[in-house]
C-alpha positions as semicolon CSV with decimal commas, in nm:
position;residue;x (nm);y (nm);z (nm)
1;M;-21,135;0,444;9,387
2;I;-21,105;0,724;9,135
3;F;-21,070;0,986;9,405
4;L;-20,821;0,781;9,608
5;S;-20,595;0,745;9,306
6;T;-20,573;1,123;9,260
7;G;-20,431;1,181;9,606
8;I;-20,680;1,456;9,689
9;D;-20,778;1,552;10,044
10;L;-21,148;1,472;10,005
11;R;-21,253;1,620;10,338
12;G;-21,083;1,952;10,270
13;W;-21,202;1,951;9,913
14;M;-21,562;1,893;10,019
15;R;-21,549;2,177;10,271
16;K;-21,409;2,414;10,008
17;S;-21,658;2,307;9,742
18;I;-21,953;2,349;9,977
19;R;-21,842;2,701;10,063
20;H;-21,827;2,786;9,694
21;M;-22,164;2,626;9,629
22;V;-22,330;2,837;9,898
23;R;-22,219;3,150;9,714
24;G;-22,428;3,055;9,410
25;I;-22,776;3,206;9,435
26;A;-22,927;2,898;9,274
27;A;-22,803;2,658;9,541
28;G;-23,099;2,721;9,767
29;L;-23,338;2,673;9,478
30;V;-23,179;2,340;9,396
31;L;-23,222;2,217;9,751
32;V;-23,580;2,343;9,766
33;G;-23,671;2,149;9,455
34;A;-23,487;1,838;9,564
35;L;-23,590;1,823;9,929
36;I;-23,931;1,987;9,954
37;F;-24,086;1,853;9,635
38;P;-23,899;1,524;9,563
39;N;-24,202;1,304;9,512
40;E;-24,407;1,564;9,327
41;A;-24,108;1,653;9,110
42;R;-24,048;1,292;9,010
43;A;-24,413;1,217;8,950
44;Q;-24,485;1,533;8,755
45;A;-24,166;1,493;8,554
46;R;-24,287;1,151;8,439
47;D;-24,634;1,289;8,364
48;S;-24,505;1,604;8,199
49;V;-24,725;1,751;7,929
50;D;-24,421;1,889;7,748
51;V;-24,414;1,743;7,398
52;V;-24,100;1,676;7,196
53;L;-24,188;1,812;6,855
54;P;-24,102;1,594;6,554
55;E;-23,930;1,891;6,389
56;V;-23,671;2,111;6,559
57;R;-23,751;2,481;6,547
58;V;-23,432;2,678;6,505
59;T;-23,420;2,930;6,787
60;A;-23,107;3,095;6,648
61;T;-23,300;3,208;6,340
62;R;-23,575;3,352;6,562
63;G;-23,835;3,093;6,465
64;M;-23,804;3,121;6,087
65;G;-23,849;2,758;5,987
66;A;-23,715;2,424;6,100
67;E;-23,364;2,298;6,044
68;S;-23,468;2,070;5,758
69;T;-23,621;2,356;5,555
70;S;-23,393;2,641;5,657
71;P;-23,212;2,818;5,371
72;F;-22,925;2,910;5,603
73;S;-22,604;2,728;5,695
74;L;-22,685;2,610;6,044
75;I;-22,648;2,309;6,263
76;S;-22,843;2,195;6,571
77;I;-22,692;1,960;6,827
78;R;-22,868;1,801;7,123
79;R;-22,627;1,661;7,383
80;P;-22,772;1,344;7,542
81;D;-22,814;1,345;7,918
82;Y;-22,543;1,083;7,969
83;V;-22,293;1,297;7,773
84;V;-22,371;1,604;7,985
85;D;-22,344;1,393;8,301
86;T;-22,014;1,224;8,220
87;S;-21,812;1,491;8,041
88;P;-21,562;1,695;8,248
89;G;-21,724;2,021;8,135
90;I;-21,419;2,232;8,219
91;S;-21,406;2,445;7,904
92;L;-21,618;2,539;7,604
93;E;-21,346;2,399;7,380
94;Q;-21,401;2,052;7,525
95;T;-21,780;2,080;7,527
96;L;-21,823;2,220;7,174
97;R;-21,536;2,034;7,012
98;G;-21,616;1,891;6,669
99;I;-21,879;2,141;6,549
100;P;-21,791;2,207;6,184
101;G;-21,684;2,563;6,109
102;L;-21,630;2,653;6,477
103;F;-21,276;2,683;6,611
104;I;-21,225;2,747;6,983
105;S;-20,880;2,832;7,111
106;S;-20,849;2,780;7,484
107;R;-20,584;2,952;7,694
108;T;-20,627;2,662;7,944
109;H;-20,677;2,914;8,224
110;F;-20,978;3,119;8,333
111;A;-20,836;3,474;8,323
112;V;-20,887;3,557;7,955
113;G;-21,161;3,328;7,831
114;E;-21,177;3,132;7,511
115;R;-21,154;3,273;7,159
116;L;-21,443;3,160;6,936
117;V;-21,388;3,174;6,560
118;I;-21,639;3,096;6,283
119;R;-21,499;3,083;5,930
120;G;-21,208;3,303;6,036
121;M;-21,430;3,566;6,199
122;G;-21,354;3,648;6,563
123;S;-20,985;3,566;6,547
124;R;-20,874;3,916;6,650
125;A;-21,016;3,892;7,005
126;P;-20,740;3,930;7,268
127;F;-21,000;3,831;7,529
128;G;-21,370;3,751;7,530
129;V;-21,551;3,696;7,200
130;R;-21,566;3,929;6,899
131;G;-21,760;3,909;6,575
132;I;-21,996;3,634;6,690
133;Q;-22,335;3,675;6,852
134;V;-22,365;3,451;7,160
135;V;-22,698;3,380;7,332
136;L;-22,737;3,178;7,654
137;D;-23,082;3,049;7,746
138;G;-23,244;3,329;7,548
139;I;-23,032;3,610;7,698
140;P;-22,790;3,776;7,453
141;L;-22,437;3,769;7,594
142;T;-22,326;3,990;7,307
143;L;-22,346;4,355;7,402
144;P;-22,457;4,634;7,168
145;D;-22,090;4,708;7,086
146;G;-22,040;4,351;6,957
147;Q;-21,838;4,212;7,249
148;S;-21,943;3,891;7,426
149;M;-21,828;3,781;7,770
150;A;-21,891;3,408;7,807
151;D;-21,772;3,371;8,167
152;I;-22,127;3,304;8,284
153;V;-22,161;3,001;8,054
154;D;-22,114;2,677;8,248
155;P;-21,968;2,431;7,992
156;G;-22,079;2,137;8,205
157;M;-22,447;2,234;8,181
158;I;-22,484;2,291;7,806
159;S;-22,755;2,059;7,673
160;S;-22,806;2,189;7,319
161;V;-22,631;2,407;7,064
162;Q;-22,755;2,589;6,755
163;L;-22,499;2,754;6,530
164;I;-22,552;2,984;6,232
165;R;-22,233;2,992;6,031
166;G;-22,170;3,302;5,825
167;P;-22,327;3,651;5,819
168;A;-22,617;3,651;6,066
169;S;-22,671;4,022;6,121
170;V;-23,026;4,000;5,987
171;F;-23,120;3,797;6,296
172;W;-22,897;3,928;6,573
173;G;-22,723;4,243;6,453
174;N;-22,365;4,350;6,529
175;G;-22,141;4,058;6,429
176;S;-22,016;3,913;6,101
177;G;-21,913;3,560;6,197
178;G;-22,243;3,399;6,293
179;A;-22,459;3,326;6,594
180;L;-22,402;3,067;6,867
181;F;-22,714;2,978;7,065
182;L;-22,649;2,780;7,386
183;S;-22,909;2,621;7,609
184;T;-22,876;2,457;7,950
185;N;-23,246;2,381;7,982
186;R;-23,332;2,011;7,975
187;P;-23,622;1,841;8,153
188;R;-23,515;1,509;8,308
189;N;-23,817;1,285;8,331
190;D;-23,701;0,981;8,529
191;Y;-23,451;1,149;8,762
192;P;-23,530;1,520;8,802
193;T;-23,240;1,589;9,043
194;R;-22,869;1,532;8,985
195;I;-22,561;1,588;9,200
196;K;-22,217;1,557;9,041
197;V;-21,869;1,567;9,193
198;Q;-21,542;1,523;9,010
199;A;-21,170;1,572;9,062
200;G;-20,859;1,538;8,853
201;S;-20,519;1,653;8,742
202;Y;-20,380;2,004;8,796
203;G;-20,587;2,046;9,110
204;L;-20,929;2,009;8,948
205;R;-21,218;2,008;9,194
206;Q;-21,576;2,047;9,082
207;A;-21,922;2,003;9,230
208;S;-22,260;2,076;9,077
209;A;-22,628;2,014;9,140
210;E;-22,941;2,062;8,934
211;T;-23,309;1,990;8,969
212;N;-23,635;2,044;8,784
213;F;-23,991;2,009;8,906
214;R;-24,349;2,106;8,821
215;M;-24,617;2,269;9,033
216;N;-24,972;2,356;8,931
217;G;-24,890;2,332;8,562
218;H;-24,578;2,548;8,588
219;S;-24,224;2,413;8,546
220;F;-23,909;2,516;8,732
221;R;-23,542;2,432;8,705
222;A;-23,224;2,541;8,881
223;Y;-22,858;2,452;8,894
224;A;-22,545;2,558;9,079
225;S;-22,181;2,464;9,027
226;S;-21,838;2,533;9,166
227;I;-21,504;2,458;8,998
228;S;-21,146;2,532;9,098
229;L;-20,823;2,455;8,913
230;D;-20,458;2,498;9,013
231;G;-20,364;2,505;8,646
232;Y;-20,115;2,341;8,412
233;R;-19,893;2,650;8,415
234;D;-19,741;2,851;8,695
235;H;-19,961;3,141;8,811
236;S;-20,271;3,003;8,635
237;S;-20,501;2,896;8,917
238;G;-20,865;2,998;8,911
239;R;-21,214;2,926;9,031
240;F;-21,573;2,979;8,918
241;T;-21,903;2,967;9,102
242;R;-22,214;2,972;8,883
243;G;-22,585;2,931;8,926
244;A;-22,909;2,972;8,732
245;F;-23,284;2,952;8,777
246;F;-23,558;2,892;8,518
247;A;-23,934;2,922;8,542
248;R;-24,198;2,856;8,278
249;I;-24,535;3,000;8,378
250;N;-24,853;2,912;8,191
251;T;-25,047;3,237;8,208
252;G;-25,339;3,104;8,004
253;N;-25,432;2,890;7,708
254;R;-25,258;3,120;7,465
255;A;-24,953;3,255;7,651
256;V;-24,642;3,133;7,828
257;L;-24,409;3,344;8,041
258;S;-24,046;3,234;8,083
259;V;-23,810;3,377;8,344
260;V;-23,438;3,302;8,366
261;G;-23,173;3,433;8,600
262;A;-22,803;3,350;8,622
263;V;-22,498;3,451;8,822
264;S;-22,123;3,388;8,802
265;D;-21,839;3,476;9,035
266;Q;-21,479;3,436;8,922
267;R;-21,125;3,476;9,044
268;A;-20,827;3,377;8,824
269;D;-20,452;3,430;8,783
270;H;-20,316;3,532;8,442
271;P;-19,988;3,362;8,336
272;G;-19,952;3,559;8,009
273;S;-19,815;3,433;7,679
274;L;-19,465;3,294;7,619
275;K;-19,189;3,355;7,367
276;E;-19,077;3,066;7,149
277;D;-18,760;2,993;7,351
278;Q;-18,962;2,999;7,676
279;L;-19,216;2,762;7,522
280;N;-18,944;2,517;7,424
281;E;-18,763;2,549;7,757
282;D;-19,064;2,494;7,986
283;P;-19,424;2,530;7,866
284;T;-19,552;2,528;8,226
285;Q;-19,382;2,854;8,320
286;A;-19,557;3,192;8,335
287;N;-19,460;3,512;8,162
288;G;-19,230;3,676;8,418
289;F;-19,384;4,020;8,376
290;F;-19,736;3,889;8,435
291;K;-19,629;3,686;8,737
292;S;-19,431;3,969;8,900
293;Q;-19,729;4,202;8,869
294;L;-19,969;3,930;8,993
295;A;-20,184;3,975;8,683
296;G;-20,530;3,826;8,714
297;K;-20,900;3,885;8,706
298;E;-21,195;3,910;8,941
299;S;-21,543;3,940;8,798
300;R;-21,903;3,901;8,900
301;Q;-22,196;3,894;8,661
302;I;-22,571;3,877;8,724
303;Q;-22,830;3,859;8,449
304;V;-23,203;3,813;8,425
305;G;-23,439;3,773;8,133
306;V;-23,815;3,755;8,081
307;T;-23,990;3,631;7,766
308;L;-24,360;3,633;7,684
309;L;-24,481;3,404;7,405
310;A;-24,844;3,460;7,309
311;T;-25,073;3,346;7,032
312;T;-25,282;3,638;6,911
313;D;-25,522;3,701;6,624
314;L;-25,242;3,890;6,448
315;G;-24,993;3,605;6,486
316;L;-24,735;3,466;6,726
317;F;-24,615;3,752;6,946
318;T;-24,286;3,737;7,134
319;A;-24,161;4,004;7,372
320;S;-23,844;3,973;7,578
321;A;-23,640;4,191;7,809
322;N;-23,305;4,129;7,976
323;Y;-23,068;4,305;8,212
324;I;-22,701;4,235;8,287
325;T;-22,472;4,380;8,550
326;R;-22,100;4,302;8,561
327;A;-21,812;4,413;8,783
328;L;-21,452;4,355;8,670
329;R;-21,123;4,411;8,853
330;N;-20,841;4,326;8,612
331;P;-20,478;4,383;8,720
332;L;-20,254;4,359;8,411
333;P;-19,889;4,458;8,363
334;F;-19,979;4,772;8,167
335;A;-20,284;4,882;8,373
336;F;-20,523;4,801;8,654
337;I;-20,865;4,802;8,485
338;D;-21,168;4,877;8,700
339;L;-21,493;4,835;8,506
340;D;-21,855;4,840;8,615
341;R;-22,105;4,753;8,341
342;K;-22,480;4,760;8,304
343;A;-22,650;4,641;7,987
344;G;-22,988;4,523;7,869
345;G;-23,258;4,561;7,614
346;V;-23,607;4,488;7,487
347;D;-23,698;4,286;7,178
348;V;-24,040;4,229;7,016
349;T;-24,133;4,002;6,725
350;L;-24,460;3,928;6,548
351;Q;-24,469;3,616;6,332
352;K;-24,758;3,507;6,109
353;E;-24,822;3,210;5,882
354;S;-25,069;3,282;5,600
355;G;-25,102;2,998;5,354
356;R;-24,772;2,966;5,171
357;V;-24,621;3,273;5,335
358;V;-24,453;3,300;5,676
359;W;-24,340;3,647;5,774
360;A;-24,190;3,806;6,080
361;I;-24,123;4,164;6,177
362;G;-23,940;4,277;6,484
363;G;-23,726;4,536;6,649
364;D;-23,507;4,582;6,951
365;V;-23,346;4,853;7,159
366;R;-23,036;4,766;7,359
367;F;-22,812;4,973;7,582
368;Q;-22,471;4,944;7,744
369;N;-22,321;5,162;8,017
370;D;-21,956;5,119;8,119
371;Q;-21,787;5,303;8,405
372;R;-21,417;5,255;8,323
373;Q;-21,111;5,355;8,525
374;N;-20,748;5,264;8,455
375;W;-20,469;5,285;8,712
376;N;-20,117;5,153;8,737
377;T;-20,069;4,802;8,880
378;L;-19,863;4,736;9,193
379;E;-19,824;4,360;9,246
380;G;-20,185;4,283;9,169
381;E;-20,328;4,585;9,350
382;R;-20,450;4,919;9,221
383;G;-20,183;5,187;9,233
384;T;-20,218;5,560;9,285
385;D;-20,139;5,675;8,931
386;Q;-20,467;5,707;8,742
387;S;-20,461;5,725;8,361
388;L;-20,829;5,693;8,264
389;D;-21,171;5,779;8,406
390;Q;-21,461;5,780;8,164
391;T;-21,822;5,674;8,114
392;E;-21,900;5,492;7,791
393;N;-22,255;5,445;7,659
394;V;-22,373;5,243;7,363
395;L;-22,726;5,248;7,225
396;N;-22,833;5,007;6,950
397;A;-23,177;5,041;6,788
398;S;-23,284;4,812;6,504
399;I;-23,577;4,689;6,298
400;R;-23,590;4,367;6,094
401;S;-23,823;4,182;5,862
402;I;-23,805;3,830;5,716
403;V;-24,040;3,656;5,472
404;M;-24,041;3,289;5,372
405;Y;-24,250;3,179;5,075
406;T;-24,328;2,813;4,999
407;V;-24,323;2,789;4,621
408;S;-24,406;2,418;4,625
409;D;-24,397;2,123;4,860
410;R;-24,022;2,111;4,805
411;L;-23,906;2,468;4,739
412;Q;-23,892;2,760;4,987
413;I;-23,753;3,109;4,931
414;A;-23,658;3,347;5,213
415;A;-23,564;3,714;5,211
416;G;-23,500;3,961;5,489
417;A;-23,326;4,278;5,595
418;R;-23,223;4,452;5,914
419;L;-23,142;4,817;5,983
420;D;-22,910;4,893;6,276
421;H;-22,820;5,228;6,430
422;V;-22,539;5,206;6,687
423;K;-22,426;5,514;6,878
424;F;-22,120;5,527;7,107
425;D;-22,094;5,814;7,352
426;M;-21,810;5,884;7,594
427;D;-21,789;6,131;7,883
428;D;-21,429;6,193;7,991
429;Q;-21,383;6,265;8,363
430;F;-21,002;6,248;8,359
431;L;-20,913;6,593;8,233
432;T;-20,540;6,625;8,307
433;N;-20,467;6,557;7,938
434;G;-20,767;6,754;7,809
435;D;-21,130;6,664;7,757
436;Q;-21,149;6,356;7,529
437;S;-21,529;6,329;7,538
438;G;-21,696;6,248;7,210
439;D;-21,923;6,013;7,020
440;R;-21,923;5,778;6,722
441;T;-22,221;5,655;6,519
442;F;-22,243;5,349;6,293
443;E;-22,533;5,249;6,068
444;A;-22,585;4,950;5,842
445;I;-22,847;4,764;5,642
446;S;-22,798;4,388;5,639
447;P;-23,000;4,202;5,372
448;V;-23,023;3,826;5,309
449;L;-23,176;3,612;5,032
450;G;-23,186;3,233;5,026
451;F;-23,369;2,921;4,918
452;S;-23,402;2,559;5,023
453;Y;-23,513;2,257;4,820
454;Q;-23,624;1,930;4,980
455;M;-23,551;1,599;4,815
456;D;-23,612;1,253;4,957
457;G;-23,393;1,246;5,267
458;A;-23,200;1,563;5,184
459;T;-23,221;1,943;5,168
460;I;-23,022;2,163;4,932
461;Y;-22,987;2,529;5,030
462;A;-22,804;2,847;4,932
463;D;-22,808;3,207;5,046
464;V;-22,634;3,540;5,003
465;G;-22,615;3,803;5,272
466;S;-22,417;4,074;5,443
467;A;-22,317;4,170;5,794
468;F;-22,148;4,453;5,979
469;E;-21,930;4,464;6,286
470;T;-21,851;4,778;6,485
471;P;-21,539;4,814;6,700
472;T;-21,613;4,734;7,062
473;T;-21,581;5,000;7,332
474;T;-21,257;4,833;7,446
475;E;-21,117;4,853;7,092
476;L;-21,225;5,216;7,054
477;V;-21,071;5,333;7,383
478;N;-20,740;5,145;7,339
479;R;-20,579;5,423;7,136
480;P;-20,226;5,370;7,000
481;D;-20,134;5,724;7,113
482;L;-20,218;5,615;7,472
483;T;-20,462;5,904;7,524
484;G;-20,825;5,886;7,638
485;G;-21,143;5,899;7,436
486;F;-21,256;5,704;7,132
487;N;-21,022;5,633;6,843
488;P;-21,158;5,860;6,565
489;E;-20,986;5,658;6,292
490;L;-21,146;5,320;6,368
491;D;-21,447;5,226;6,154
492;A;-21,685;4,931;6,123
493;Q;-21,597;4,611;5,940
494;K;-21,834;4,487;5,668
495;T;-21,884;4,139;5,529
496;R;-22,060;4,001;5,224
497;G;-22,104;3,626;5,193
498;V;-22,244;3,353;4,975
499;E;-22,287;2,991;5,080
500;G;-22,454;2,670;4,978
501;G;-22,481;2,316;5,104
502;I;-22,674;1,998;5,158
503;R;-22,819;1,832;5,469
504;I;-22,882;1,457;5,448
505;R;-23,109;1,253;5,673
506;S;-23,149;0,883;5,591
507;E;-23,488;0,724;5,655
508;P;-23,380;0,471;5,921
509;G;-23,173;0,740;6,091
510;H;-22,848;0,551;6,044
511;V;-22,669;0,830;5,857
512;T;-22,693;1,207;5,882
513;A;-22,460;1,445;5,701
514;D;-22,405;1,814;5,649
515;V;-22,181;1,976;5,387
516;A;-22,144;2,353;5,335
517;L;-21,931;2,570;5,107
518;Y;-21,882;2,943;5,155
519;R;-21,705;3,257;5,037
520;L;-21,678;3,575;5,245
521;E;-21,548;3,916;5,142
522;I;-21,444;4,127;5,441
523;S;-21,371;4,495;5,386
524;N;-21,232;4,747;5,632
525;R;-21,137;4,452;5,851
526;L;-21,045;4,515;6,215
527;V;-20,681;4,424;6,279
528;A;-20,514;4,366;6,618
529;F;-20,160;4,493;6,676
530;Q;-19,922;4,594;6,953
531;T;-19,660;4,866;6,988
532;E;-19,339;4,893;7,187
533;E;-19,479;5,190;7,381
534;G;-19,802;5,004;7,463
535;G;-19,632;4,689;7,589
536;E;-19,874;4,395;7,604
537;R;-20,178;4,615;7,536
538;T;-20,359;4,533;7,211
539;F;-20,468;4,810;6,974
540;F;-20,679;4,799;6,659
541;R;-20,684;4,951;6,311
542;N;-20,877;4,901;5,990
543;G;-20,699;4,693;5,731
544;G;-20,784;4,628;5,371
545;K;-20,977;4,335;5,231
546;N;-20,988;3,965;5,317
547;I;-21,127;3,672;5,123
548;H;-21,238;3,367;5,323
549;T;-21,338;3,050;5,134
550;G;-21,389;2,700;5,263
551;I;-21,581;2,379;5,304
552;E;-21,728;2,222;5,619
553;A;-21,860;1,871;5,657
554;A;-22,010;1,652;5,927
555;I;-22,137;1,295;5,928
556;V;-22,294;1,078;6,199
557;W;-22,317;0,705;6,126
558;D;-22,480;0,433;6,338
559;P;-22,361;0,109;6,172
560;L;-22,467;-0,098;6,475
561;S;-22,712;-0,044;6,760
562;Y;-22,420;-0,009;7,003
563;L;-22,178;0,185;6,780
564;R;-22,189;0,549;6,669
565;I;-21,925;0,727;6,463
566;N;-21,914;1,105;6,438
567;A;-21,672;1,280;6,200
568;T;-21,642;1,651;6,118
569;G;-21,392;1,855;5,923
570;S;-21,331;2,215;5,817
571;K;-21,097;2,333;5,544
572;G;-21,064;2,704;5,477
573;M;-20,839;2,958;5,314
574;F;-20,831;3,299;5,484
575;E;-20,628;3,540;5,272
576;F;-20,527;3,904;5,297
577;Q;-20,592;4,110;4,984
578;E;-20,427;4,442;5,076
579;E;-20,112;4,526;4,883
580;N;-19,845;4,485;5,152
581;L;-19,990;4,153;5,279
582;K;-20,152;4,012;4,964
583;G;-20,159;3,633;4,972
584;N;-20,070;3,608;5,341
585;R;-20,291;3,400;5,567
586;L;-20,500;3,523;5,858
587;P;-20,316;3,456;6,187
588;G;-20,468;3,274;6,481
589;V;-20,686;3,035;6,279
590;P;-20,600;2,686;6,147
591;E;-20,708;2,630;5,789
592;L;-20,763;2,258;5,849
593;Q;-20,928;2,091;6,146
594;F;-21,061;1,736;6,175
595;F;-21,253;1,560;6,452
596;L;-21,340;1,191;6,484
597;E;-21,533;1,030;6,768
598;A;-21,641;0,670;6,813
599;E;-21,888;0,567;7,082
600;F;-21,907;0,199;7,172
601;S;-22,167;0,071;7,422
602;P;-22,237;-0,303;7,392
603;G;-22,293;-0,350;7,768
604;D;-22,300;-0,148;8,088
605;I;-21,979;0,039;8,002
606;R;-21,998;0,312;7,740
607;T;-21,666;0,409;7,578
608;R;-21,607;0,731;7,385
609;L;-21,278;0,772;7,199
610;S;-21,206;1,098;7,017
611;L;-20,932;1,246;6,799
612;L;-20,889;1,616;6,724
613;Y;-20,638;1,724;6,460
614;T;-20,552;2,093;6,425
615;D;-20,321;2,217;6,149
616;S;-20,044;2,469;6,204
617;Y;-20,128;2,839;6,172
618;F;-19,949;3,173;6,172
619;V;-19,931;3,403;6,472
620;N;-19,866;3,733;6,290
621;D;-19,989;3,914;5,980
622;V;-19,649;3,893;5,807
623;N;-19,659;3,511;5,838
624;T;-19,305;3,471;5,969
625;I;-19,387;3,255;6,274
626;S;-19,634;2,971;6,310
627;T;-19,747;2,707;6,556
628;D;-19,701;2,333;6,504
629;A;-19,986;2,105;6,404
630;Y;-20,111;1,878;6,680
631;S;-20,340;1,585;6,752
632;L;-20,528;1,531;7,078
633;V;-20,675;1,195;7,179
634;D;-20,928;1,165;7,463
635;I;-21,089;0,854;7,607
636;N;-21,397;0,849;7,827
637;L;-21,535;0,548;8,017
638;T;-21,883;0,566;8,165
639;H;-22,108;0,321;8,345
640;I;-22,465;0,357;8,220
641;G;-22,592;0,361;8,578
642;I;-22,590;0,155;8,896
643;P;-22,931;0,142;9,072
644;L;-22,917;0,238;9,438
645;G;-23,266;0,226;9,581
646;T;-23,465;0,493;9,400
647;A;-23,144;0,662;9,284
648;L;-22,905;0,594;8,998
649;V;-22,527;0,627;9,035
650;R;-22,341;0,703;8,714
651;P;-21,958;0,709;8,749
652;F;-21,718;0,821;8,476
653;F;-21,346;0,844;8,406
654;Q;-21,163;1,037;8,134
655;I;-20,808;1,082;8,015
656;S;-20,757;1,401;7,812
657;N;-20,458;1,440;7,580
658;L;-20,390;1,070;7,621
659;F;-20,048;1,077;7,451
660;D;-19,930;1,390;7,634
661;E;-19,897;1,599;7,318
662;T;-19,707;1,925;7,355
663;Y;-19,901;2,191;7,169
664;V;-20,007;2,556;7,154
665;S;-20,374;2,601;7,239
666;S;-20,398;2,976;7,171
667;V;-20,185;3,269;7,056
668;S;-20,147;3,644;7,113
669;I;-20,167;3,776;6,759
670;N;-19,903;4,029;6,639
671;S;-19,733;4,048;6,980
672;S;-19,474;4,327;6,977
673;S;-19,255;4,145;7,232
674;G;-19,267;3,807;7,059
675;S;-19,479;3,656;7,341
676;Y;-19,715;3,474;7,108
677;F;-19,776;3,134;7,261
678;D;-20,023;2,994;7,517
679;P;-19,931;2,629;7,583
680;G;-20,204;2,369;7,603
681;S;-20,232;2,134;7,900
682;G;-20,048;1,804;7,910
683;R;-20,207;1,468;7,984
684;S;-20,477;1,499;8,248
685;V;-20,714;1,265;8,427
686;Q;-21,068;1,345;8,542
687;G;-21,302;1,119;8,732
688;G;-21,625;1,153;8,921
689;I;-21,976;1,032;8,992
690;N;-22,331;1,149;8,930
691;V;-22,611;1,067;9,169
692;L;-22,953;1,097;9,007
693;F;-23,276;1,073;9,204
């Protein structure tokens, strides 16, 4: 009934979805697990020897303590299976909505990606993610230059999230906002295989499948998905095909080997940002310049990672290696960008617990190789006028050490430091304007000191630390003088921060809460700007000083067995301190955001009702133009499951932006043409079914 009401050609949609699914390398693995080993998979899933530990180890802090005793501002979220199954999973903004301190601005199309901001850090990103370390299933998506491309993340598969808010360089290096650790790995004991199809407004079509099984003491998991969207705006259609494979091999009594591989294939149109009068006239229109040049994006990314975890006489030894390859064809109004990237690295850690002391030492070496060519754009195709041809290399080598000392049963103290050496090297092969080859080197020491104190049902913590953030290769090569080579005037941004808070866990589990306060001092901050000569291209410079202060809070309350209430809020003040902008607010980031969700499940129907309020915010440094505040209401209806033989059918239905709020979901900061605004989608409907067996 849901599909009939949407007016979609199911037969044509199924044919198209199947073609996309075949392109995912994990599709065959899914079918193998589901069809060849169905009985063994179900039986071994029920008899799994995997144990759910009573205390969550925080992967984002590289094993240093559990969440309850951690002296750092972090939060761990486990998404229940039914939430993963019955959420649309179209964007990270929808999936991660409501995490305190994390703001995600979605362009509502696939061509640019979503901007992730933690405590004001990362707001400058014109595309991709800046200033935040992002890790997916143990593979760092953040490159040595500090840029993260999250295209390969399937929002509909995320099962758990760990977030460090604030300076986290001591753990992950180049990035001053924090670290976001995403996992799609979740063993399903009763129904190891799931197939999901959904459809909805604006031409949404999605299909996915996943399975997990065990053989001879080893565990395996795979998923594949395909999504296509016509888009809310003109010239905003796009599609994604993604897949992944996981293997956990028991090599002996004291070692485990994990292997993960993932792939994504994307094609998307880019509608561009709108001026204020265009936004008011028709928010569904595209920027005429972007549409006439058929701006868009095609990308393909493949990544693989291997991790060995071994218990030795010296301690717990972890060694991991990963490799990423990415191809990008990006026609934009100002250039046709052709980029081929290879990146990877090796990381080793040794951790030891000796009485009251837990220590860890580690180091990593990571590389990045970009083959970049820029041409003119002719209606979405590469022209004949070349303007750039260069090879960019980045090498990041680091060492780190962290020590945690248990003073008493209640008090822990932690201290650590990390030394990073990041070298950028560029070989210019386009010599008509001279040889622009050169190199840049950045070094930084990032220390941290913190404590935690456990009371009955609560933990108080505080820490002080620092972080650094280099310009990315894209920011270094986008020179305001429109020549090649690295910008010699662009330096690294540095952050010092202090924070404190309390985590509350009531004995019966009816109430959990988290409150954190922070203050960040950012010097030499990286600032995005545009020029009339550069058109819609974004350039960067170093500004003066910023002060970011704020409070974040979250509470989960279960007043009844069938009722759960989740509320989070973030209030910050992000101020410029340099003379010509002193007192102005950082553009692109709301200073107030509030989220409220109520889940009601007295019978077979589970209802989730959510409200997201986002305050207005400025779109330029001079604070002359701002967005309007907005509120979004979503409602989700899910059946807990209809038995069908040995299978379970779980249908769902959701209305997003229930009251059809007109709002701006993202902005182009400091646009020289006044094209600041990316409109958010209007009211939309999504519906589908899961078949579990």
